[in-house]
N, C-alpha and C positions, 0 to 999 in steps of 0.2 A: 471639115472633119469627116466628111464622107457620109454623114447621117445627122439627123437632129441630135444635138448633144444630150438632150434629155433622155435619150434612149441608151446612152452609153452605160454600161453596167459596172458597178463596184461591189465586190463581195456578193454577187448574185442578185443585186437589185439595181434597177435603173436610177439615174440621177433624180428624175421626176418622182418616182415612188419613194425614194429616200427622203426627199424634201417634204413631201406630203405626209409621210409617216412621222417626221419630226414635228410637224404642225399638230398632228393628232396626239402625239405623245405629250405635247405641252399642256394638254387637257383644256384647250380653248375650243370654242365652237361658235357658229358653224365654220367650217373650212371651205373657202372658195378658191378654186384653182382656175387661173386664166390661161387659156391656150390660144395659139395664134396660127401661123402659116401651116403647120403640120398637125393640126388638131386631130384629124382622124387617125393618124399614125400613133399619136401619143395617148389618146383617150383610153385604149385598152389597158395601159399600164396602171390605170386607176381603178380597175375592176375590183370590187369587193371592199373598197374603202369608203367610209362615210364622209363624202365630200360633195360640194356643189361645183359642177364644171360650167364655166361660161367661156364662150369663144369670142375673142376680140377680132372682129372683122376688119378693123382698121390697124392691124398689127404693123403695117408698113409705115405708119405715121410715127412710130417710135415708142419708147418706153412709157411715155406719159399717157398714151392711149390705153395701154394695158392697166395702168393704175386707175384710170377713170372707169374702165370697164369693170374691173374687180370691185372697186369701192361702190359703184352704183348697184351692182348685184348684192353686195353685202348689206347695203342700206335697205334694199328691198326685203331681204331675209330677216334683218334685225334693225328696224328703224330707230330704235332707242339706243343703239350701241354707242358706247362712250370712248372707244379706242380701237386702234387698228395697228397690227404689226405687219410690216412689208418685208417679205423675204424673197430670195431668188432660188432657182432650182440648181444653180451651178456652184454652190458652196457645200460640198459633200460632207464636211465635217461638222456642220451645224446639226444640233440635236434638239430634242424637246427640252432638255435641261437648259440649253443655250437660250432658248426663247423665253423660258420661265424667268431667267435672270432679268431680262428686259421688263417683263410684266411686273416683277416685284418692285421695280424702281418707279412705276408710274405714280406711286403715292408721293414721290418727291418732285416729279417734273411731268409736264404735259408732253415732252418730247424726249425720248430715250433712244440713244443710238449705240451700236457696237463700235468699239475702238480697237483697231488692230494696225500695226505698222505705222503708227502716228496718223492714221486716217480715221475719220468718222464716216460710217456708212451703214449698209444693211447687214443683217436685219435691224430694223429700227421700228420703234413704237411711236405712233402719233395719236394724241388725244383728239377728241371731236373738235377742239379749237382749231385744228389744222386741216379739217376735212375740205373746206372751201378751197384752200390753197392747193391741196392735192388734186382736186377736180379741175383746177385751172392750169395745171402744168401742160406745157405744149412741147411737141417735138421729142427730141431725145432726152429732155430734162426728166430725171428720175428723182427718187427719194433724196439722193445725196445733195442735189441742188437746193432742196428745201432745208435740209440739215444745215448746210453751209450758210444759208440766208438767216437762220435763227441760231447760229453757233453759240452765242452767248447764253442761250437758254437751254442748251442741250445737257441732259444728264448722260454722262458717258459710262458705259459698262465695258470693261475689258473682256473681249472675246477673241483670243488668239486663234480659235478654231475657224473664225471667219476669214482668216488671211488667205487660205487656199481657195481660189476659184478656177474654173476650167474654161478658159476663153479661147485658147489657141492650141494647135497641135503640140507645141512645146510644153504647155501646161499638162497636157495628157501624158506626154512622154515622162515628165518629171513624176507624175502621180503613179504611172506604171512602175517607175523605179522603186516605189515603195511596196510594190508587190500586191496592190489591191485592185488594180484596174483589169477588167476582163472585157472581152467583146460580148455584147448582148444582141439579141435579135432586134431588127430595126423597129424603131419608134422615135415689189416691194410689197405679209400675213398680219392679221390683227387680233389682239385679244384684250378683253376687258371684262371685269366682273360688274354686272349691273343687276340690281334686284335679286342678288343671289345666284345669278346665272352668268356663266363665262362664255364669251363669244370669241370666235377666231376667224381671221381672214388670211388666206395664203395666196401669194401672188407667184405664179410659176410662168416665167417668160419662155416663149418659144422663139429662140434666136437661131 
């Protein structure tokens, strides 16, 4: 795409900043942002935001390494945390309200996933019961592989706004067609209420 896609701007904000702001708006904390190959280019986009940035030095090992990196940092910050929401940086229509819909369903299920276009995927909420499996993911296996493994236990939340992701130049062209994509300068979150406090984890991949 000519630059890290997290740096592409929509309505004046980069993809990464939009995603992190959605996490913050969900009123969960702490927010952990996982960066990878272009961490030093992307980090300035987070200036002024109350987040914890961690760099995945093993980003080339695949999505699973980013999940492990972020979850390990989260458990350092909040050892007693009971749940985590994983989200990506390339779903520009996800908002804090979208994430809160997942959080509200945790009382019904230990695994809550977004449903869109007959697919179950991210953003998704995993209770502590699934932390060991998240930490054991390998290679390109991401949150969706775990969701499929436990599909019979998933609480589904319809999030049509999760349908749009930006993976290819064609995706970008289609989004530009909606009149919201502009060029900017170059550059799976978790939440749970525990002891009256709400915690949040944000996963922002650097692809």
